Structure formats: structure tokens, C-alpha cells
N, C-alpha and C positions, 0 to 999 in steps of 0.2 A: 504493500500500500504506500502510495506516494505521500509526501508531507502535505501536499495540497488537499488530497482526499481526506486525510486524517484531520486536517484543520477544519474542513467543511463539516465532517461528522461531529467533531467536538462543538463547533459553533451551533449546529442544528440541535444537538442534544441539550446544550445550555439554554437555547431559546425555548425548547419544549418544556424543560424543567421550570423556567420562569413563567411560561404560559400556564402550566398546571397550577402554580401557586397563585397567579393573578386570577385565574378563572374560579378556583375552588375556595380560596381562602382570603382574597382581597376584595372581591366583588360584593356588591350590596344588593340584596333581593327584597322585593316587597310583593306580597307578604313574605316574611322570613322563610328561607329554605324552599322557595318556590321559583318557578321560571316565568311567572306572569310578567313581572317587571324586574329587570336586572341592570344595574349600573356597574360598569367595569371596563377594563381594557385587556381582558384575557386573550383576545385574538391578536393583539398587537405583535407579540413575538412571531406568530405565524405569518403575518404580513411581511415582517422583516426577512424571515427565511425565504419566503416566496420571491421577494425582490432581489435579495442579495445572492441567493443560491439557485434560484429558478423554481418554476412551478412543479417540476417533478419531485424535487426534494421537499418542496412545500406540501405536496400531496401526502407524502409519507409522514412528514412531521405532524400534519393535521390529524391523521388517523391515530398516530401514536399518542399525541397529546389528549385527544378525546377519550380513547380507551383507557390509557394509563391514568389519566386524571380521574376518571370515574372510580376505578378500583383503588386508587390512592386515597380518595376521600372516604371510601368504605373501610379501608384498612385503618385509617387514623381515627375516625369517629365511631366506627363499629356499626354503622348503618349507611345505606346508600343515600345519595342526594336526591334520588328519584329513580324511576325505572330506566334501565338502559334503553335508549331509543335511537335507531339509526338516523332519524331525521336530524338530530343534533350533531351527529357525526358528519352528515352532509353539510351542515352549517360550517363546521370547522374546515372541511375540504374546500369549500368556496373561498374562505379566507386564506387558505394555503395555496390556492391555484390562481385565482383571478388577478390579484395584484401583480404577480410575476408576469402573467401574460400581457397585461396592459402596459406595465413598465417597459417591457422589452419589445413591444409591438413596433414593427418597422413602418407601418402605415400611419396615417392621420397625424403626421408631424406638423410642426408650425403652431398655428393658433387654435387648432381644433379643440383641444382639451381646455384651453382658456375659455372659449366661448361656451362650451358645453357645461363647464363648471359654473359659469355665471348663470346659465339657464337653470341648473339644478339648485343653486343657492337662492335664486329668486323664488323658485317653487317652495323651498324650505322656509324662506322668509315669509311667504304668503301663508304657509301653515302656521307659523309662529304668530302672525297678526290675527289670523282666525282664532287661534287658541286664546289670545288675550281678550278678544271680544266675547268668546263663548266659554269662559271659565266655569260659570255656573252650570252650563249644559254638560261640559266635560265631567265635572264632579258628580252630577246627577247620574250620568251613564256609568261611571266607575263604581260609585257606591250602590247604585240601584240594580245593576245587572250582572256584576261579576260574582256576587254571592260569596265574597271572601272577607266580609266585615272590614272593608277598606274605607278608611276615613281620612280625608285630606282637607287641610286648611287651604282656603283660597290664596292666602299669603304664600304658602309653599309652592302652589302651582304657578303663581306669578313669578316667584323667584326662579324656578326652573326655566320658565319661558324667557325671562329676562336674560339669563345666562346664555340660553341658546341663541337668542337674537343678537346678543353681543358677539358671540362666536361667529355668527354668519356675517355680521358687519366687518369683523376682523378678517374674515375670508375674502371679502370684496377688496379690502385695503391691500391684503397680501397679493392677490391676483394682479391688482393695478401696479404695485411696486415691482413685481417679478415678470411683468408682461414682456420685457425685452430679453429675458434670459431663456435658457433652454427649458423645455417643457417637462423635465423630470418631476419637479415639485407639483405641477399641475396634474400629472398622471397619478401621483400619489393621492391627491385630493379627490380626483375622479374615482379612483378605486374605492376609497373610503366611503364616498357618498353612495355609489352604486351598491356596495355590499350592505350598507346600512338600510337602504331602501328594500333590497331583496330579502335579506336575512331578518332584520328587526321588524319590518312592517308587513312582511308576507309569510315567510317560512316559519319563524318561531311561533307567532300566534297560531298558525295552522297546526304545528306540532302540539302546542298546548291544548288546542281544541280536540285533537285526536286522542291525546293521552288522558286529559282530565274532564272532557266534555264541557269545557268553559267556552261560552260563545266567542266567536272570532271578532266581531265588530267592536264590542265593548273594551277589548284589549287595546284597540288602536289609539285612542286619545292620548293616553300616557306615553305610549311608544312614539307617537308623533312629536310630543313635547320634548322627550329626551333625545331624539335623534339629532337635532342640530347641535346640542351640547356634546354628544359623543363624537360627532363629525369633527368638531373643533378640537377636542382633546386628542383624538387619534391623529389628526392631520399635523398639529403642532409637534407632537412627539415624534411621529414617523419622519417628517421632513428633516428634523434635526438628527435623529439617530441614523437614518440612512446615509446622510452625508458623512457622519463620523465613521461608520463601518466601511463605506466606500473609500474614504481617505486612508484608512489603515489596510485596505485591500483584503478584507476578510474573504 
């Protein structure tokens, strides 16, 4: 085995280990120990592996992180975090494959990702404004139809929305400042937004519906609220970390 391959294996293994810790022990769920609403950056190491080492290694890392993370949680706490479900493994695979494909894509160079990111951020901003206007409606849906004894203060909802909108506005500023540079950062932002839309707003609530018979639509308001915030956090961390790892030629 060459030093280069060994280096890649060690780096991927380290990222998987960090991902397991972030997913199972650092993320915040509401209700506790559920998958209805979860805040965290557990998929961030998979995105890094996908971009730095490529989607093939990202695929393997995603499967290992999901399976090993599930059994690690059960080993440490003595009970599973929930039933093992391949749908969540698919979520991990998407995070381990899509960013690498987009980052290394040879077509759509130039301003494509800048313009598309602006379009997506405008859509997220519109969701945020709608959420500000319809806070009472959102709370009514959450508390009345999820059946999980979920109680939210309007102040808490406003706080989340405000953070998300601030993140989106920061995204617009970043895109403007980086408009003349290469599109690597814009590809990262695009990957994060697309994954959040597919996984957070479509697949995960679908899996929760299948597993726990919880209605699909009532899950969406809180997910819509938290999506801009997670897009901002993921994007800021990834852009910085990817530059560091590429500088040291991982």
C-alpha cells in the first residue's frame, strides 16, 4: 500500500469517527431521542470526504458511518437510537456522493452555480419571510398535528427564523464578494442547499412517516425554518475546512 492510499484511508477513517460523534452525541433532537427535528452537523465530515477524496470513497464512508454509528450508540447507551432503517443510510450516501460529484463536475463552469445559488437562496429567503408572517399557523400545525406534546414559544420560532434569514443574507454578501473568483466555494454552497432540500425537506420526513406513522406535512414547518440556518452553518464551515485540507494536500 502506497503512502498516498494509507493517508487517504486514515483521513477517511478520522472523518467517519468525527461524523459518528457529531451525529450521535453532539446533535440536538426534538422531541429528545427522536428524528422528527434534529439540529446538527453530523454529515459535515462526509461532505469533506466526498470533496477531498471523491464520491467513491465518500460512498463507502457514508455506509460505514451510518452502520457503525448506529451500533456504537447501542453499545454505549445499551439501547438503540431507533430502529435501523435503510432510508437513513440512503441519506448518508447522498451526503457522501453528491458533493464530490458537483465539486469535480467538468461542466457548468463560470457563473452557473453563482446564479443558481442566488435563485435557491431567494427561495429560502421567501420561506423565511413566510415563516415570520405565519408563526402562529406554524405553531398550531406543530402542536396540533404531530401528537408529540411539542410546545414552542413564538419567541423561539422567531429566533430560529431570524438566525436563518441572517445566514441567507450573509450568503448573498458572500456570493457578491466571491463573484470574480473560481466557483469552488459556490459549488460547495450549491451542494449544501440541494442536499438540505432533498434530505431534510423530503426524504427524512418521509422516512419518519414510514417508521412512526407521523404525518408528513406537519413535519415540514420546523424543517423549513431550520434549513436556512443549517445551510449557513454547513457552508461557512465547509468552505473554510476544504481550503485548509486542500492546502495541506490531504
